[in-house]
N, C-alpha and C positions, 0 to 999 in steps of 0.2 A: 517216305523219307524220314529218318530219325534226325532230330536236332542235337547238335553238340551241347555240352554244358557251357554256361556263360563264363567268361573270364571276369575276375574281380581284382581290385587293387592288391598287390602283394603276391599274386599268382606267378609261378615260374612258367616261362614259355621257352621251349627248346628252339634254338636257331639251327635249322637243318640245311644240308647241302646235297640234295639229290641229283644235282645237275653239274654245272661247271664250277671250277675254283674261283676265288674272289680275292680282291685286294684287301689287305689287312686294314688299311686306313678307312676304307668304305665300311668294312664290317664294324670297326670300333665306333664310327660315327653313328651307324644304325643302332647298335646296342645301347649307346648313350641316350638316343632319343626314345627308344622303347622303355628304358629305365625311367626317363622323365615322365612317361605316361603312367607310371605307377606299377608297371610289371617288372619282373625280374628275368632278364635274358640269360639263358644258360646255353652255351655252345654244346650241341650234341656231340657225343663221342665220335672222333674221327672227322669232324666237320672240316678240319684244316688239312685233311689228306689231299694228296695231289697224284694224279695219274694222267699226264698229257692234258687233254681238254676236259677231263672230268675230275670231280673232287673225290678221288679214290676209285678203286675198282667197283664193279657192280655189287658184289657181295658186301663190301664194306659200307657202301651207301645204303643198301637195303637194311642191313643190320642196325645202322645208326637210326634210321627212321623207326624201325620196330621197337628199339629200346626206348625211344622217346614216347611212343604210344603206350608202351608197357609200364613205364615208370610212373608210380602213383603220385610222385611229387611234381610231375610235369602236367600243367593244365591245358596247354595248347602248343601248336607248332607254327613257326613262321619260316618260310623259305628264305635263304640268304640271297641267292641270285638265280637267274635262269641260265641261258646258254644252251646246253645240250646234255642229255643223259637220263632224264627222269623216266622215260619209257623203259629203259633197261631194267629198272628195279621192280617193275610191276609183277613179273612172275614170282618174285621172291617174297612178296608181302603176304600178310595174314589178314584176310578180310574180316574174319570173325573177331580177332583181337581189336582191329580198328573200329568195327561197328560197336563192340561192347565198351570200348574206352570212351567213345563219344567226346573226342577232343576237337576243338576248332582248328582247322588247318587253313592258313592264309598264304596266298601266292598267286602268281600269274606267269605269263611267258611260257618257257619250257615246262613249268610245273603244271600247265594245263593238263598234261597227261595224267598227273596225280589227281587233279580236280575231277576229271572225267571218271577215273577209277573209283574215287570216293563216292561219287553219286551213283554210278551204274553197278558197281560190284559190291560196294559196302552199304549202299542205301543211306548215305550220310550227307547232310547239308555241309557245304564247304564255302570258302570265301575267296572271290576273285578280288584280290587286294594287293597292297604293297609288299615288296620283298624287303628284307632287312637293309639292303643297300639303298633302297628308296627312302627309308626312314631317315637316313643320314642327311638327306637334303632338306629335312624338316618341312616347313610349310610349302615349299615348292615341289616336294616329292610325293606327298600324300595328303589326303584330306582327313584330318584328325576326327572331325565330328562323325563322319560316316563310318569310320573304322570302329570307334567306340560304341556307336549305336548298334552296329551290326553284331558285335561279338560280346557285348555286355548287357544289352537291354532285352528283357523278355517281353517285348511288344513289337509290333511291326514298325519298321523304319519310316513308313509313310512316303510322302513325296520326296524325291531326290532333287538336288539342285540341277537345273537344266540350262544354265548360262552357256550360250554358244552352240547348243544342240539344235539341229535343223530337222524339220519335218520334210523328208524326201517323198514320202507317200502317206497321205492321211488315213486315218482309221482308228479303231479302238479294239483292243484284244486283251484277254487275260490268260495267263498260263504260267507254268514253272519256268523260271529263268535258267537257261543252261547254255554252255558254250565256253568261249575263252579265246585264246590266241589261235587265229585261223590256221597258221602253219602246223600247229600241233594237232588240231582237230582233224585235218586232212591226213597227216602222217599216221593217225590211228586207224584209218580205214583199211579193211582187209586183215586186221589183226584180231586176236581174241578180245582186245580192249577197245574195239572200234566205237567211236562216238555214235550213239544210236538213241537219240532223244524220242520221247513219246509224241504222239499226235497232239497238236495244240500248244506245243512249247513255245516260249519266247526265246529266240536265238540271239545270243550275244556273240559278236564277231569283232576282233580287234587284232592289230599287228603293227609292226614297225619295219621300215626299211625294205619293203617288198615292192618292186616296180609294178606298175599297173598290169602288165601282161601276166606276171606271176599271180597277182590277185585274181585275174580272170581265170587262169588255169585252176586255181584252188577252189574258187566258188563254183566253177563249172563241175569240178569233181564232187563237191558237196551236193550239187543239184542232181548229178547222175546217181549218187548214192541214195537219194530219196529224202535227205535231211531237210532240204528247203520246202519240199511239198508238205512236210509235217509241221512247219513253223506257222504259228498264228501271227507272228510279228518278228521283225528283226531290228535289233539295236546295234548299230555300228559304232565303234570307237572313233578316235581321231585319225588313226592311220598316219602318224607322223613319218616324214621321210619317204613316203610312198608315191608322191607325184613325180613325173618325169622332170629332169632338170630343166628342160626347155619350157616347162609349164603345162604341157598337154601331151598325152591324156593325163587326167588326174585320177587319184584313187576314188574320190567321190563319184566322178562321172562314170567310171567303169563299174563300180559297185552298184550304183543306182540302176544302171541298165540291166545288170545281171539279176538284181533283186526285184525287178518290176513284177514278175509273176507271183510274188508272195501275196497271200490272201489278205493280210492285214497291214497295219502301219509299218513303215520303215523310217527309222531315225538315223541321223549321221552326226558324229562329233561328240558322242557320249564319253566323258572323261574317266575311263577306267583302264587299268593295265598300262600299256605304253601311251603316255600322254605328254603334252608340252607343258603341263602345269600340274597342280595337285591332283592326284588320282583318287577317285572314289573307291570305297570298298563296297561290294555288293554280294549278297548271299546267292549261291547257286543251288537250285532245288526247291525254292519256295515260290509261291505265286506272286506275280507282279501284274500290274495293269500298265499297258503301254497305249498311249493315245496321242493324237495330234491332229490339229487342223491348221491353225496359224501358229500355235505354240506347242512345243513338245512336252509330254508328261510321261514320267516313269514313277510308279508308286508301288512300293513293296507292301503287300497286303497281309503277310504273315510274319510272325516272329521267327528269327533264324536260330535262336538258342532257347533252351529250356532246362531248368535245373532238375526236374524229376527223372 
């Protein structure tokens, strides 16, 4: 896996919209917060395009992404929002351009399709982190420290904050962290861009607003595809809005039953992606250590960026 170049104060970052359109107010609030961090947010060309439930047609969104990767003045890319549409642009991208440009890409939710593409097709580390609309919520929307450590520091992030994270299954494992939003991982299966992690990977799963039976269906499909058998550990997000309204079954209960066969540790409540509070930024494609007996541990063992 190649590492992207680190971001530095004053760098321009393209705000890109490969999925659904967004509210102007949320965009402006996010851009203001990114500016406060010392970066210069630049809306990608046609980022404000609209076509039904996507931010412009497929060709327009793909061209906008490629221009951001091609532009030497742009140091990194941040997705504006999720929704739907990222998978549509994958056949129109240029993996060699992206691999050579080595720019950090930050996002989650529907943009999981791009995160998987960057890792598997381009061989590039990417970042499961906040969207521009999450930046607008400031301290309640994203974790500033993990974001800056992930994309600016040429050394391992080390131990991540584990407040509220439960050890559902004890153990100890090391492997590259891969995954993202469960819905998008499953939607990729059976396509040329199917999520296909290597043996020994640490699987990251998170989602929002999916009822327990839907989580069951999707994890069952992941298991049938062979993904779970290759996982050395699983780190589950908070899965907000996924419990039944009556209180049972819960997302945690369903997931823990389904993930019981995993060889190594299983954690639940890791705050990244869709969260109830500040979301951590974590690099995808670098080695992490996951451990837990009475207390959960996730430690990033490698730097996610490098200047050379």
